[in-house]
mmJSON file of the N, C-alpha and C atoms, coordinates in Angstrom:
{"data_MODEL":{"atom_site":{
"group_PDB":["ATOM","ATOM","ATOM","ATOM","ATOM","ATOM","ATOM","ATOM","ATOM","ATOM","ATOM","ATOM","ATOM","ATOM","ATOM","ATOM","ATOM","ATOM","ATOM","ATOM","ATOM","ATOM","ATOM","ATOM","ATOM","ATOM","ATOM","ATOM","ATOM","ATOM","ATOM","ATOM","ATOM","ATOM","ATOM","ATOM","ATOM","ATOM","ATOM","ATOM","ATOM","ATOM","ATOM","ATOM","ATOM","ATOM","ATOM","ATOM","ATOM","ATOM","ATOM","ATOM","ATOM","ATOM","ATOM","ATOM","ATOM","ATOM","ATOM","ATOM","ATOM","ATOM","ATOM","ATOM","ATOM","ATOM","ATOM","ATOM","ATOM","ATOM","ATOM","ATOM","ATOM","ATOM","ATOM","ATOM","ATOM","ATOM","ATOM","ATOM","ATOM","ATOM","ATOM","ATOM","ATOM","ATOM","ATOM","ATOM","ATOM","ATOM","ATOM","ATOM","ATOM","ATOM","ATOM","ATOM","ATOM","ATOM","ATOM","ATOM","ATOM","ATOM","ATOM","ATOM","ATOM","ATOM","ATOM","ATOM","ATOM","ATOM","ATOM","ATOM","ATOM","ATOM","ATOM","ATOM","ATOM","ATOM","ATOM","ATOM","ATOM","ATOM","ATOM","ATOM","ATOM","ATOM","ATOM","ATOM","ATOM","ATOM","ATOM","ATOM","ATOM","ATOM","ATOM","ATOM","ATOM","ATOM","ATOM","ATOM","ATOM","ATOM","ATOM","ATOM","ATOM","ATOM","ATOM","ATOM","ATOM","ATOM","ATOM","ATOM","ATOM","ATOM","ATOM","ATOM","ATOM","ATOM","ATOM","ATOM","ATOM","ATOM"],
"id":[1,2,3,4,5,6,7,8,9,10,11,12,13,14,15,16,17,18,19,20,21,22,23,24,25,26,27,28,29,30,31,32,33,34,35,36,37,38,39,40,41,42,43,44,45,46,47,48,49,50,51,52,53,54,55,56,57,58,59,60,61,62,63,64,65,66,67,68,69,70,71,72,73,74,75,76,77,78,79,80,81,82,83,84,85,86,87,88,89,90,91,92,93,94,95,96,97,98,99,100,101,102,103,104,105,106,107,108,109,110,111,112,113,114,115,116,117,118,119,120,121,122,123,124,125,126,127,128,129,130,131,132,133,134,135,136,137,138,139,140,141,142,143,144,145,146,147,148,149,150,151,152,153,154,155,156,157,158,159,160,161,162],
"type_symbol":["N","C","C","N","C","C","N","C","C","N","C","C","N","C","C","N","C","C","N","C","C","N","C","C","N","C","C","N","C","C","N","C","C","N","C","C","N","C","C","N","C","C","N","C","C","N","C","C","N","C","C","N","C","C","N","C","C","N","C","C","N","C","C","N","C","C","N","C","C","N","C","C","N","C","C","N","C","C","N","C","C","N","C","C","N","C","C","N","C","C","N","C","C","N","C","C","N","C","C","N","C","C","N","C","C","N","C","C","N","C","C","N","C","C","N","C","C","N","C","C","N","C","C","N","C","C","N","C","C","N","C","C","N","C","C","N","C","C","N","C","C","N","C","C","N","C","C","N","C","C","N","C","C","N","C","C","N","C","C","N","C","C"],
"label_atom_id":["N","CA","C","N","CA","C","N","CA","C","N","CA","C","N","CA","C","N","CA","C","N","CA","C","N","CA","C","N","CA","C","N","CA","C","N","CA","C","N","CA","C","N","CA","C","N","CA","C","N","CA","C","N","CA","C","N","CA","C","N","CA","C","N","CA","C","N","CA","C","N","CA","C","N","CA","C","N","CA","C","N","CA","C","N","CA","C","N","CA","C","N","CA","C","N","CA","C","N","CA","C","N","CA","C","N","CA","C","N","CA","C","N","CA","C","N","CA","C","N","CA","C","N","CA","C","N","CA","C","N","CA","C","N","CA","C","N","CA","C","N","CA","C","N","CA","C","N","CA","C","N","CA","C","N","CA","C","N","CA","C","N","CA","C","N","CA","C","N","CA","C","N","CA","C","N","CA","C","N","CA","C","N","CA","C","N","CA","C"],
"label_alt_id":[null,null,null,null,null,null,null,null,null,null,null,null,null,null,null,null,null,null,null,null,null,null,null,null,null,null,null,null,null,null,null,null,null,null,null,null,null,null,null,null,null,null,null,null,null,null,null,null,null,null,null,null,null,null,null,null,null,null,null,null,null,null,null,null,null,null,null,null,null,null,null,null,null,null,null,null,null,null,null,null,null,null,null,null,null,null,null,null,null,null,null,null,null,null,null,null,null,null,null,null,null,null,null,null,null,null,null,null,null,null,null,null,null,null,null,null,null,null,null,null,null,null,null,null,null,null,null,null,null,null,null,null,null,null,null,null,null,null,null,null,null,null,null,null,null,null,null,null,null,null,null,null,null,null,null,null,null,null,null,null,null,null],
"label_comp_id":["UNK","UNK","UNK","UNK","UNK","UNK","UNK","UNK","UNK","UNK","UNK","UNK","UNK","UNK","UNK","UNK","UNK","UNK","UNK","UNK","UNK","UNK","UNK","UNK","UNK","UNK","UNK","UNK","UNK","UNK","UNK","UNK","UNK","UNK","UNK","UNK","UNK","UNK","UNK","UNK","UNK","UNK","UNK","UNK","UNK","UNK","UNK","UNK","UNK","UNK","UNK","UNK","UNK","UNK","UNK","UNK","UNK","UNK","UNK","UNK","UNK","UNK","UNK","UNK","UNK","UNK","UNK","UNK","UNK","UNK","UNK","UNK","UNK","UNK","UNK","UNK","UNK","UNK","UNK","UNK","UNK","UNK","UNK","UNK","UNK","UNK","UNK","UNK","UNK","UNK","UNK","UNK","UNK","UNK","UNK","UNK","UNK","UNK","UNK","UNK","UNK","UNK","UNK","UNK","UNK","UNK","UNK","UNK","UNK","UNK","UNK","UNK","UNK","UNK","UNK","UNK","UNK","UNK","UNK","UNK","UNK","UNK","UNK","UNK","UNK","UNK","UNK","UNK","UNK","UNK","UNK","UNK","UNK","UNK","UNK","UNK","UNK","UNK","UNK","UNK","UNK","UNK","UNK","UNK","UNK","UNK","UNK","UNK","UNK","UNK","UNK","UNK","UNK","UNK","UNK","UNK","UNK","UNK","UNK","UNK","UNK","UNK"],
"label_asym_id":["A","A","A","A","A","A","A","A","A","A","A","A","A","A","A","A","A","A","A","A","A","A","A","A","A","A","A","A","A","A","A","A","A","A","A","A","A","A","A","A","A","A","A","A","A","A","A","A","A","A","A","A","A","A","A","A","A","A","A","A","A","A","A","A","A","A","A","A","A","A","A","A","A","A","A","A","A","A","A","A","A","A","A","A","A","A","A","A","A","A","A","A","A","A","A","A","A","A","A","A","A","A","A","A","A","A","A","A","A","A","A","A","A","A","A","A","A","A","A","A","A","A","A","A","A","A","A","A","A","A","A","A","A","A","A","A","A","A","A","A","A","A","A","A","A","A","A","A","A","A","A","A","A","A","A","A","A","A","A","A","A","A"],
"label_entity_id":["1","1","1","1","1","1","1","1","1","1","1","1","1","1","1","1","1","1","1","1","1","1","1","1","1","1","1","1","1","1","1","1","1","1","1","1","1","1","1","1","1","1","1","1","1","1","1","1","1","1","1","1","1","1","1","1","1","1","1","1","1","1","1","1","1","1","1","1","1","1","1","1","1","1","1","1","1","1","1","1","1","1","1","1","1","1","1","1","1","1","1","1","1","1","1","1","1","1","1","1","1","1","1","1","1","1","1","1","1","1","1","1","1","1","1","1","1","1","1","1","1","1","1","1","1","1","1","1","1","1","1","1","1","1","1","1","1","1","1","1","1","1","1","1","1","1","1","1","1","1","1","1","1","1","1","1","1","1","1","1","1","1"],
"label_seq_id":[1,1,1,2,2,2,3,3,3,4,4,4,5,5,5,6,6,6,7,7,7,8,8,8,9,9,9,10,10,10,11,11,11,12,12,12,13,13,13,14,14,14,15,15,15,16,16,16,17,17,17,18,18,18,19,19,19,20,20,20,21,21,21,22,22,22,23,23,23,24,24,24,25,25,25,26,26,26,27,27,27,28,28,28,29,29,29,30,30,30,31,31,31,32,32,32,33,33,33,34,34,34,35,35,35,36,36,36,37,37,37,38,38,38,39,39,39,40,40,40,41,41,41,42,42,42,43,43,43,44,44,44,45,45,45,46,46,46,47,47,47,48,48,48,49,49,49,50,50,50,51,51,51,52,52,52,53,53,53,54,54,54],
"pdbx_PDB_ins_code":[null,null,null,null,null,null,null,null,null,null,null,null,null,null,null,null,null,null,null,null,null,null,null,null,null,null,null,null,null,null,null,null,null,null,null,null,null,null,null,null,null,null,null,null,null,null,null,null,null,null,null,null,null,null,null,null,null,null,null,null,null,null,null,null,null,null,null,null,null,null,null,null,null,null,null,null,null,null,null,null,null,null,null,null,null,null,null,null,null,null,null,null,null,null,null,null,null,null,null,null,null,null,null,null,null,null,null,null,null,null,null,null,null,null,null,null,null,null,null,null,null,null,null,null,null,null,null,null,null,null,null,null,null,null,null,null,null,null,null,null,null,null,null,null,null,null,null,null,null,null,null,null,null,null,null,null,null,null,null,null,null,null],
"Cartn_x":[-140.738,-139.415,-138.376,-137.247,-136.193,-134.949,-134.046,-132.761,-131.651,-130.593,-129.445,-128.204,-127.372,-126.19,-124.922,-123.975,-122.656,-121.964,-121.515,-120.881,-119.464,-118.914,-117.542,-117.517,-118.354,-118.264,-119.524,-120.632,-121.853,-122.783,-122.434,-123.313,-124.628,-125.741,-127.057,-127.785,-128.287,-129.168,-130.593,-131.394,-132.797,-133.635,-134.4,-135.206,-136.167,-136.695,-137.641,-136.977,-135.688,-134.976,-134.155,-133.824,-132.957,-131.568,-130.853,-129.518,-129.404,-130.093,-130.128,-128.755,-127.786,-126.438,-125.779,-126.283,-125.74,-126.634,-127.675,-128.571,-129.671,-129.933,-130.974,-132.125,-133.283,-134.402,-135.023,-135.688,-136.393,-137.403,-137.552,-138.52,-137.958,-136.668,-136.061,-135.732,-136.327,-136.053,-134.621,-134.048,-132.655,-132.428,-133.371,-133.192,-133.217,-133.722,-133.746,-132.547,-131.735,-130.502,-129.537,-128.87,-127.964,-126.917,-126.593,-125.626,-124.231,-123.949,-122.624,-122.589,-123.648,-123.675,-122.504,-121.881,-120.819,-121.138,-120.7,-120.917,-120.273,-121.052,-120.49,-119.428,-119.381,-118.38,-117.086,-117.205,-115.979,-115.712,-116.674,-116.422,-116.581,-117.118,-117.334,-118.604,-118.76,-119.881,-121.158,-122.219,-123.553,-123.6,-122.723,-122.723,-122.27,-121.693,-121.212,-122.22,-123.498,-124.563,-125.454,-125.991,-126.931,-128.172,-129.341,-130.566,-130.532,-130.972,-130.961,-132.338,-132.648,-133.86,-133.442,-133.998,-133.642,-134.914],
"Cartn_y":[-135.188,-135.472,-135.111,-134.61,-134.161,-135.029,-134.87,-135.559,-134.516,-134.784,-133.871,-134.657,-134.07,-134.78,-134.083,-134.887,-134.367,-133.922,-132.671,-132.163,-132.688,-133.28,-133.789,-135.235,-136.105,-137.522,-138.077,-137.353,-137.813,-138.638,-138.842,-139.584,-138.821,-139.525,-138.884,-139.157,-138.074,-138.189,-138.062,-139.101,-139.126,-138.94,-137.844,-137.567,-138.708,-139.373,-140.472,-141.668,-141.87,-143.024,-142.68,-141.408,-141.017,-141.609,-141.721,-142.34,-143.158,-144.321,-145.125,-145.479,-145.712,-146.045,-144.874,-143.656,-142.446,-141.985,-142.764,-142.43,-141.45,-141.295,-140.373,-141.2,-141.186,-142.029,-141.583,-142.526,-142.228,-141.108,-140.252,-139.169,-137.898,-137.88,-136.685,-135.686,-134.494,-133.457,-132.957,-132.507,-132.054,-130.975,-130.039,-128.957,-129.45,-130.678,-131.249,-132.15,-132.403,-133.166,-132.287,-132.844,-132.027,-131.277,-130.067,-129.236,-129.866,-130.784,-131.404,-132.707,-132.938,-134.115,-134.058,-135.191,-135.266,-136.382,-136.194,-137.188,-138.507,-139.598,-140.882,-141.439,-140.956,-141.459,-140.655,-139.295,-138.506,-137.56,-137.39,-136.641,-135.137,-134.609,-133.159,-132.805,-131.528,-131.064,-130.883,-130.596,-130.425,-129.311,-128.306,-127.177,-127.565,-128.759,-129.214,-130.119,-130.003,-130.753,-129.785,-130.257,-129.469,-130.303,-129.629,-130.344,-130.765,-131.986,-132.506,-133.055,-133.001,-133.625,-134.931,-136.032,-137.339,-138.048],
"Cartn_z":[82.271,82.778,81.707,82.158,81.254,81.421,80.469,80.543,80.491,81.231,81.301,80.948,80.09,79.615,80.084,80.543,80.898,79.613,79.567,78.351,78.183,79.225,79.149,78.623,79.196,78.815,78.166,78.224,77.574,78.449,79.725,80.638,80.74,80.796,80.802,82.102,82.704,83.868,83.372,83.587,83.192,84.448,84.491,85.681,85.996,84.981,85.189,85.866,85.568,86.12,87.347,87.536,88.637,88.461,89.55,89.538,90.821,90.846,92.087,92.631,91.754,92.23,92.945,92.678,93.313,94.475,94.77,95.869,95.502,94.207,93.754,93.185,93.84,93.404,92.082,91.413,90.166,90.407,89.41,89.489,90.103,90.45,91.04,89.941,90.046,89.053,89.21,88.094,88.096,89.135,89.256,90.227,91.67,91.89,93.232,93.511,92.472,92.663,93.467,94.476,95.304,94.467,94.906,94.186,94.146,95.07,95.091,94.276,93.479,92.605,91.629,91.417,90.408,89.422,88.2,87.154,87.59,87.584,88.021,87.078,85.848,84.902,84.896,84.959,84.818,85.996,86.897,88.124,88.044,86.933,86.879,87.654,87.948,88.743,87.947,88.693,88.12,87.086,87.224,86.294,84.899,84.758,83.45,82.751,83.121,82.468,81.706,80.575,79.787,79.527,79.488,79.173,77.717,77.464,76.095,75.737,74.461,73.938,73.299,73.778,73.211,72.799],
"occupancy":[1.0,1.0,1.0,1.0,1.0,1.0,1.0,1.0,1.0,1.0,1.0,1.0,1.0,1.0,1.0,1.0,1.0,1.0,1.0,1.0,1.0,1.0,1.0,1.0,1.0,1.0,1.0,1.0,1.0,1.0,1.0,1.0,1.0,1.0,1.0,1.0,1.0,1.0,1.0,1.0,1.0,1.0,1.0,1.0,1.0,1.0,1.0,1.0,1.0,1.0,1.0,1.0,1.0,1.0,1.0,1.0,1.0,1.0,1.0,1.0,1.0,1.0,1.0,1.0,1.0,1.0,1.0,1.0,1.0,1.0,1.0,1.0,1.0,1.0,1.0,1.0,1.0,1.0,1.0,1.0,1.0,1.0,1.0,1.0,1.0,1.0,1.0,1.0,1.0,1.0,1.0,1.0,1.0,1.0,1.0,1.0,1.0,1.0,1.0,1.0,1.0,1.0,1.0,1.0,1.0,1.0,1.0,1.0,1.0,1.0,1.0,1.0,1.0,1.0,1.0,1.0,1.0,1.0,1.0,1.0,1.0,1.0,1.0,1.0,1.0,1.0,1.0,1.0,1.0,1.0,1.0,1.0,1.0,1.0,1.0,1.0,1.0,1.0,1.0,1.0,1.0,1.0,1.0,1.0,1.0,1.0,1.0,1.0,1.0,1.0,1.0,1.0,1.0,1.0,1.0,1.0,1.0,1.0,1.0,1.0,1.0,1.0],
"B_iso_or_equiv":[0.0,0.0,0.0,0.0,0.0,0.0,0.0,0.0,0.0,0.0,0.0,0.0,0.0,0.0,0.0,0.0,0.0,0.0,0.0,0.0,0.0,0.0,0.0,0.0,0.0,0.0,0.0,0.0,0.0,0.0,0.0,0.0,0.0,0.0,0.0,0.0,0.0,0.0,0.0,0.0,0.0,0.0,0.0,0.0,0.0,0.0,0.0,0.0,0.0,0.0,0.0,0.0,0.0,0.0,0.0,0.0,0.0,0.0,0.0,0.0,0.0,0.0,0.0,0.0,0.0,0.0,0.0,0.0,0.0,0.0,0.0,0.0,0.0,0.0,0.0,0.0,0.0,0.0,0.0,0.0,0.0,0.0,0.0,0.0,0.0,0.0,0.0,0.0,0.0,0.0,0.0,0.0,0.0,0.0,0.0,0.0,0.0,0.0,0.0,0.0,0.0,0.0,0.0,0.0,0.0,0.0,0.0,0.0,0.0,0.0,0.0,0.0,0.0,0.0,0.0,0.0,0.0,0.0,0.0,0.0,0.0,0.0,0.0,0.0,0.0,0.0,0.0,0.0,0.0,0.0,0.0,0.0,0.0,0.0,0.0,0.0,0.0,0.0,0.0,0.0,0.0,0.0,0.0,0.0,0.0,0.0,0.0,0.0,0.0,0.0,0.0,0.0,0.0,0.0,0.0,0.0,0.0,0.0,0.0,0.0,0.0,0.0],
"pdbx_formal_charge":[null,null,null,null,null,null,null,null,null,null,null,null,null,null,null,null,null,null,null,null,null,null,null,null,null,null,null,null,null,null,null,null,null,null,null,null,null,null,null,null,null,null,null,null,null,null,null,null,null,null,null,null,null,null,null,null,null,null,null,null,null,null,null,null,null,null,null,null,null,null,null,null,null,null,null,null,null,null,null,null,null,null,null,null,null,null,null,null,null,null,null,null,null,null,null,null,null,null,null,null,null,null,null,null,null,null,null,null,null,null,null,null,null,null,null,null,null,null,null,null,null,null,null,null,null,null,null,null,null,null,null,null,null,null,null,null,null,null,null,null,null,null,null,null,null,null,null,null,null,null,null,null,null,null,null,null,null,null,null,null,null,null],
"auth_seq_id":[1,1,1,2,2,2,3,3,3,4,4,4,5,5,5,6,6,6,7,7,7,8,8,8,9,9,9,10,10,10,11,11,11,12,12,12,13,13,13,14,14,14,15,15,15,16,16,16,17,17,17,18,18,18,19,19,19,20,20,20,21,21,21,22,22,22,23,23,23,24,24,24,25,25,25,26,26,26,27,27,27,28,28,28,29,29,29,30,30,30,31,31,31,32,32,32,33,33,33,34,34,34,35,35,35,36,36,36,37,37,37,38,38,38,39,39,39,40,40,40,41,41,41,42,42,42,43,43,43,44,44,44,45,45,45,46,46,46,47,47,47,48,48,48,49,49,49,50,50,50,51,51,51,52,52,52,53,53,53,54,54,54],
"auth_comp_id":["UNK","UNK","UNK","UNK","UNK","UNK","UNK","UNK","UNK","UNK","UNK","UNK","UNK","UNK","UNK","UNK","UNK","UNK","UNK","UNK","UNK","UNK","UNK","UNK","UNK","UNK","UNK","UNK","UNK","UNK","UNK","UNK","UNK","UNK","UNK","UNK","UNK","UNK","UNK","UNK","UNK","UNK","UNK","UNK","UNK","UNK","UNK","UNK","UNK","UNK","UNK","UNK","UNK","UNK","UNK","UNK","UNK","UNK","UNK","UNK","UNK","UNK","UNK","UNK","UNK","UNK","UNK","UNK","UNK","UNK","UNK","UNK","UNK","UNK","UNK","UNK","UNK","UNK","UNK","UNK","UNK","UNK","UNK","UNK","UNK","UNK","UNK","UNK","UNK","UNK","UNK","UNK","UNK","UNK","UNK","UNK","UNK","UNK","UNK","UNK","UNK","UNK","UNK","UNK","UNK","UNK","UNK","UNK","UNK","UNK","UNK","UNK","UNK","UNK","UNK","UNK","UNK","UNK","UNK","UNK","UNK","UNK","UNK","UNK","UNK","UNK","UNK","UNK","UNK","UNK","UNK","UNK","UNK","UNK","UNK","UNK","UNK","UNK","UNK","UNK","UNK","UNK","UNK","UNK","UNK","UNK","UNK","UNK","UNK","UNK","UNK","UNK","UNK","UNK","UNK","UNK","UNK","UNK","UNK","UNK","UNK","UNK"],
"auth_asym_id":["A","A","A","A","A","A","A","A","A","A","A","A","A","A","A","A","A","A","A","A","A","A","A","A","A","A","A","A","A","A","A","A","A","A","A","A","A","A","A","A","A","A","A","A","A","A","A","A","A","A","A","A","A","A","A","A","A","A","A","A","A","A","A","A","A","A","A","A","A","A","A","A","A","A","A","A","A","A","A","A","A","A","A","A","A","A","A","A","A","A","A","A","A","A","A","A","A","A","A","A","A","A","A","A","A","A","A","A","A","A","A","A","A","A","A","A","A","A","A","A","A","A","A","A","A","A","A","A","A","A","A","A","A","A","A","A","A","A","A","A","A","A","A","A","A","A","A","A","A","A","A","A","A","A","A","A","A","A","A","A","A","A"],
"auth_atom_id":["N","CA","C","N","CA","C","N","CA","C","N","CA","C","N","CA","C","N","CA","C","N","CA","C","N","CA","C","N","CA","C","N","CA","C","N","CA","C","N","CA","C","N","CA","C","N","CA","C","N","CA","C","N","CA","C","N","CA","C","N","CA","C","N","CA","C","N","CA","C","N","CA","C","N","CA","C","N","CA","C","N","CA","C","N","CA","C","N","CA","C","N","CA","C","N","CA","C","N","CA","C","N","CA","C","N","CA","C","N","CA","C","N","CA","C","N","CA","C","N","CA","C","N","CA","C","N","CA","C","N","CA","C","N","CA","C","N","CA","C","N","CA","C","N","CA","C","N","CA","C","N","CA","C","N","CA","C","N","CA","C","N","CA","C","N","CA","C","N","CA","C","N","CA","C","N","CA","C","N","CA","C","N","CA","C","N","CA","C"],
"pdbx_PDB_model_num":[1,1,1,1,1,1,1,1,1,1,1,1,1,1,1,1,1,1,1,1,1,1,1,1,1,1,1,1,1,1,1,1,1,1,1,1,1,1,1,1,1,1,1,1,1,1,1,1,1,1,1,1,1,1,1,1,1,1,1,1,1,1,1,1,1,1,1,1,1,1,1,1,1,1,1,1,1,1,1,1,1,1,1,1,1,1,1,1,1,1,1,1,1,1,1,1,1,1,1,1,1,1,1,1,1,1,1,1,1,1,1,1,1,1,1,1,1,1,1,1,1,1,1,1,1,1,1,1,1,1,1,1,1,1,1,1,1,1,1,1,1,1,1,1,1,1,1,1,1,1,1,1,1,1,1,1,1,1,1,1,1,1]
}}}
């Protein structure tokens, strides 16, 4: 499982945890997250996320 970080605000999407508050269940791979996903903290699009090693 990978983690993706918003380059604008630093919010992190963890594939293992998903984003239940956004309707994305745990274990959802980033490529399976809907293209219209927006950062829950700052509202930028999926294209403004980068994979990170944590």
